C-alpha positions in Angstrom: 108.9 65.3 96.3 108.9 64.7 92.6 112.6 63.9 92.5 112.1 61.4 95.4 109.2 59.7 93.5 111.3 59.6 90.3 114.2 57.9 92.2 111.9 55.4 93.8 110.0 54.5 90.6 112.7 52.0 89.3 112.6 50.2 92.6 108.8 50.1 92.6 108.8 49.0 89.0 111.2 46.1 89.8 109.0 45.1 92.8 105.9 45.2 90.6 107.4 43.0 87.9 109.4 40.5 90.0 107.1 40.3 93.0 103.7 41.8 92.3 103.0 40.0 89.0 104.2 36.5 90.2 102.0 36.8 93.3 99.0 37.8 91.2 99.6 34.9 88.8 100.0 32.5 91.8 96.6 33.7 93.0 95.1 33.1 89.6 96.7 29.7 89.3 95.3 28.7 92.7 91.8 29.3 91.4 92.2 27.0 88.4 93.1 23.4 87.9 96.5 24.5 86.7 98.6 23.2 83.7 102.1 23.7 82.3 100.5 25.7 79.5 97.4 28.0 79.3 95.6 25.5 77.1 92.8 23.7 78.8 93.0 25.6 82.1 89.7 25.3 83.9 88.4 27.7 86.5 87.6 26.0 89.8 87.3 28.9 92.2 88.1 28.2 95.8 87.9 24.5 95.5 91.6 24.0 96.1 91.4 25.9 99.4 88.6 23.7 100.4 90.7 20.7 99.7 93.5 22.1 101.8 91.2 22.7 104.8 89.8 19.1 104.7 93.1 17.4 103.9 94.7 15.8 107.1 98.1 15.8 105.4 98.0 19.6 105.0 97.2 20.0 108.7 100.1 17.7 109.6 102.4 19.8 107.4 101.1 23.0 109.0 101.7 21.6 112.4 105.2 20.5 111.4 105.9 24.0 110.1 104.6 25.7 113.3 106.8 23.4 115.5 109.8 23.9 113.3 109.4 27.7 113.4 108.9 28.0 117.1 111.9 25.8 118.0 114.1 27.5 115.4 113.3 31.1 116.0 113.3 31.3 119.8 116.4 29.3 120.6 118.2 30.7 117.6 117.7 34.3 118.5 118.6 33.6 122.2 121.8 31.9 121.2 122.8 34.7 118.7 122.1 37.3 121.4 124.2 35.5 124.0 127.1 35.1 121.6 126.8 38.8 120.5 127.0 40.0 124.1 130.1 37.8 124.7 131.8 38.9 121.5 131.0 42.6 122.1 133.6 42.7 124.9 137.4 42.9 124.4 138.4 39.4 123.6 141.5 37.9 122.0 140.7 36.5 118.6 137.3 38.2 118.6 137.5 39.0 114.8 138.3 35.4 114.0 135.4 34.1 116.1 133.0 36.5 114.4 134.1 35.2 111.0 133.7 31.6 112.1 130.2 32.2 113.4 129.2 34.0 110.3 130.6 31.3 108.0 127.4 29.1 107.9 125.5 32.0 106.5 127.6 32.1 103.3 127.9 28.3 102.9 125.6 26.7 100.3 122.6 25.3 102.0 122.7 22.2 99.9 126.4 21.6 100.6 125.7 22.2 104.3 122.8 19.8 104.3 124.9 17.1 102.7 127.6 17.7 105.3 125.1 17.4 108.1 123.6 14.3 106.5 127.0 12.7 106.6 127.5 13.7 110.3 124.2 12.3 111.5 124.2 9.0 109.6 124.1 5.9 111.8 127.9 5.3 111.5 128.7 9.0 111.3 131.0 11.1 113.5 128.2 12.1 116.0 127.2 8.6 116.8 130.8 7.5 117.0 131.7 10.3 119.4 128.7 9.6 121.6 129.0 5.8 121.3 125.4 5.6 120.1 123.7 3.9 117.2 120.9 6.4 116.6 119.1 6.7 113.3 118.8 10.5 113.6 117.0 10.9 110.3 115.0 7.7 110.6 112.8 8.7 113.6 110.2 11.5 113.5 111.4 13.2 116.7 115.1 13.1 116.0 114.6 14.0 112.3 112.8 17.2 113.2 115.4 17.9 115.9 118.2 17.7 113.2 116.3 20.1 111.0 116.0 22.6 113.8 119.7 22.3 114.7 120.7 22.8 111.1 118.4 25.8 110.6 119.6 27.4 113.8 123.2 26.8 112.8 122.6 28.4 109.4 120.9 31.5 110.7 123.3 32.0 113.7 125.9 34.1 111.9 123.4 36.6 110.3 121.6 37.2 113.6 124.9 37.5 115.5 126.0 40.3 113.2 122.6 42.0 113.5 122.7 41.9 117.3 126.4 43.0 117.4 125.4 46.1 115.3 122.5 46.8 117.7 124.8 46.5 120.8 127.4 48.8 119.3 124.6 51.4 118.7 123.8 51.6 122.4 125.7 54.6 123.9 128.4 53.6 126.4 127.2 56.4 128.7 124.1 54.4 129.6 126.2 51.6 130.9 128.4 54.0 132.8 125.3 55.6 134.4 123.9 52.3 135.3 127.1 51.1 136.8 127.3 54.3 138.9 123.8 53.6 140.2 125.0 50.2 141.4 123.5 48.0 138.6 125.0 44.6 138.1 125.4 42.7 134.8 121.8 41.4 134.9 120.3 44.8 135.8 122.3 46.4 133.0 121.0 43.9 130.5 117.4 44.2 131.8 117.3 48.1 131.8 119.9 49.1 129.3 120.8 46.4 126.8 117.3 44.9 126.2 115.5 48.2 125.7 118.3 49.4 123.4 118.0 46.2 121.3 114.2 46.4 120.8 114.3 47.6 117.2 117.1 45.1 116.4 115.2 42.2 118.0 112.1 43.1 116.0 114.0 43.0 112.7 115.9 39.9 113.6 112.7 38.1 114.6 110.9 39.0 111.4 113.8 38.0 109.2 114.4 34.8 111.0 110.7 33.8 110.8 110.6 34.5 107.1 113.8 32.5 106.5 112.4 29.6 108.6 109.1 29.6 106.8 110.8 29.3 103.4 113.1 26.5 104.5 113.3 24.0 101.6 116.8 22.8 101.0 117.2 21.3 104.4 114.2 19.1 104.0 115.0 18.2 100.4 118.6 17.2 101.2 118.2 15.7 104.7 114.8 14.0 105.1 112.6 14.4 102.0 109.7 15.2 104.3 110.0 11.9 106.2 109.9 9.8 108.1 106.1 9.4 108.1 105.7 12.9 106.8 107.0 14.2 110.1 109.4 16.8 108.7 107.4 17.9 105.7 107.1 21.7 105.8 104.8 24.0 103.8 107.4 25.0 101.2 108.3 21.4 100.5 104.7 20.3 100.5 104.0 23.0 97.9 106.9 21.7 95.8 105.7 18.1 96.1 102.1 18.9 95.0 103.1 21.2 92.1 106.2 19.6 90.7 105.9 16.0 92.0 102.2 15.4 91.4 101.8 18.2 88.8 98.8 19.5 90.7 99.7 23.1 90.1 96.5 24.6 91.2 96.5 22.9 94.5 100.2 23.6 95.0 99.6 27.3 94.2 96.8 27.3 96.8 99.2 25.9 99.4 101.8 28.6 98.4 99.2 31.3 98.8 98.4 30.0 102.3 102.1 30.2 103.2 102.3 33.7 101.8 99.3 34.7 103.9 100.8 33.3 107.0 104.1 35.1 106.4 102.5 38.5 105.6 99.8 38.2 108.4 102.4 37.0 110.9 104.7 39.9 110.1 102.0 42.5 110.3 100.6 41.0 113.5 104.1 40.9 115.1 104.7 44.6 114.0 101.5 45.8 115.5 102.0 43.8 118.8 105.6 45.1 119.1 104.6 48.7 118.5 101.8 48.3 121.0 104.2 47.0 123.6 106.5 50.1 123.3 
């Protein structure tokens, strides 16, 4: 036991220094008026949180974040699972396809965002191919749709690899037994594949939600939070308040709210998932 604790201490020490202390300082900063230096910092208590709750812009940003998360996580996981099932079977060029699908996960988010911005501009390839003249980033609905598509595209490779690993961990004997019992493809998925992927799905869901909640580069490169604040997400809103308006205390409060949503959502999902077993 002592040896195990000793081996874990460096990791816990790193977490305490690089995660615990910044979070504590963020909490402290959210309770002050915030400055670049410690000089002149004034304690304001929970005033910034009160400002958040009464600020219509914050509620619009929170709604944007919720919509963005729902439409990114659900379709993204479903698409990754479908592709993983297709690529888990013997297929010519399967290794190449896996590499191509994983490629977006290793591409710089900024570079990918610039590439997508070029694709969806009014005279870009997408409009030329469809014969349209749509200002994809100039309208609230289509701008959010572009952000969702880019986010799903970026996370697809990671989730695909996760689901492939989960599929390969399911014993082949289960499928053989199901086939002998007369189960078709859908029945095998319903009673063999899906139950076997429950731990994998739980991990993929949590990691995808966290990745989605911290999406910043896409907004920064593609839309800047516009048009009409329709694509402004909590991370970008925090950045704007803290480093655009230099309202560090208010920005720290927004960041603490985002942290609470991420931690609370993860713990709630874990409890619900365990209760459903």
